C-alpha positions in Angstrom: -1.3 -34.8 -10.0 -2.1 -31.1 -9.7 -0.2 -28.7 -7.6 -1.8 -27.5 -4.3 -3.6 -24.2 -4.5 -4.6 -21.6 -2.0 -8.3 -21.2 -1.2 -9.5 -17.9 0.3 -11.6 -18.5 3.4 -14.8 -16.6 3.5 -17.4 -15.8 6.2 -20.1 -15.1 3.5 -23.4 -16.8 4.2 -23.6 -20.2 2.5 -19.9 -20.4 1.7 -18.4 -23.8 2.1 -14.8 -25.1 1.8 -14.3 -27.1 -1.4 -13.9 -30.8 -1.0 -10.4 -32.1 -0.5 -9.3 -28.9 1.2 -7.5 -28.5 4.5 -8.1 -25.3 6.6 -4.8 -23.9 7.7 -5.1 -21.1 10.2 -4.2 -20.3 13.9 -7.3 -22.1 15.1 -6.4 -25.5 13.6 -3.6 -27.9 14.3 -1.7 -26.4 11.3 -1.8 -22.9 12.7 1.4 -21.2 13.9 1.4 -21.7 17.7 4.2 -19.1 18.3 3.0 -15.6 18.9 4.6 -12.3 20.0 2.7 -12.7 23.2 4.2 -16.2 23.9 7.7 -14.8 23.3 7.1 -12.0 25.8 5.6 -14.4 28.4 8.6 -16.6 28.1 10.8 -13.7 29.2 12.1 -12.6 25.8 12.5 -8.9 25.4 10.3 -7.7 22.6 12.5 -5.1 20.8 10.3 -4.8 17.7 7.2 -6.7 16.7 8.7 -7.3 13.2 11.7 -9.1 14.7 9.6 -11.3 17.0 7.3 -12.1 14.0 10.4 -13.3 12.1 11.3 -15.5 15.1 7.7 -16.9 15.2 7.8 -17.8 11.5 11.2 -19.3 11.9 10.1 -21.4 14.8 6.9 -22.5 13.0 8.9 -23.5 9.9 11.4 -25.5 12.0 8.5 -27.2 13.7 6.8 -28.1 10.4 10.1 -29.5 9.1 10.6 -31.6 12.2 13.6 -29.7 13.5 13.4 -29.8 17.3 15.7 -27.3 18.9 13.8 -27.2 22.2 16.1 -24.7 23.9 15.5 -22.0 21.3 11.9 -22.6 20.3 10.5 -24.0 23.5 8.7 -26.9 21.8 6.2 -28.2 24.4 5.2 -31.9 24.7 1.7 -30.9 23.4 3.3 -29.5 20.2 5.5 -32.5 19.8 2.5 -34.8 19.9 0.7 -32.5 17.5 3.6 -32.6 15.1 3.9 -36.4 15.3 0.2 -36.7 14.2 0.6 -34.4 11.2 -0.9 -35.7 8.0 0.2 -34.9 4.5 -1.7 -32.0 2.9 0.5 -31.8 -0.2 -2.2 -33.0 -2.6 -5.0 -30.9 -1.1 -5.8 -27.2 -1.4 -5.0 -25.1 1.6 -7.6 -22.6 2.9 
């Protein structure tokens, strides 16, 4: 069993993702759904983008690990369903 590797996505004409690869970006189910904009819309005061970015990453990590602190991270029912349908990507490359 080989370790997962990172694949660089490309927009070059003719480029295709290698087989057995999972695309992980904001447009997919694996993308981080927390954004600075969502924190501001929820009524949080955005002091610095770097601080909010840390919160977004922390919330995403907790969500991936299955930690559901709904008061802090505002985990919606849609995200809970999405998390419950996760599949393992440990043996695949991530693009």
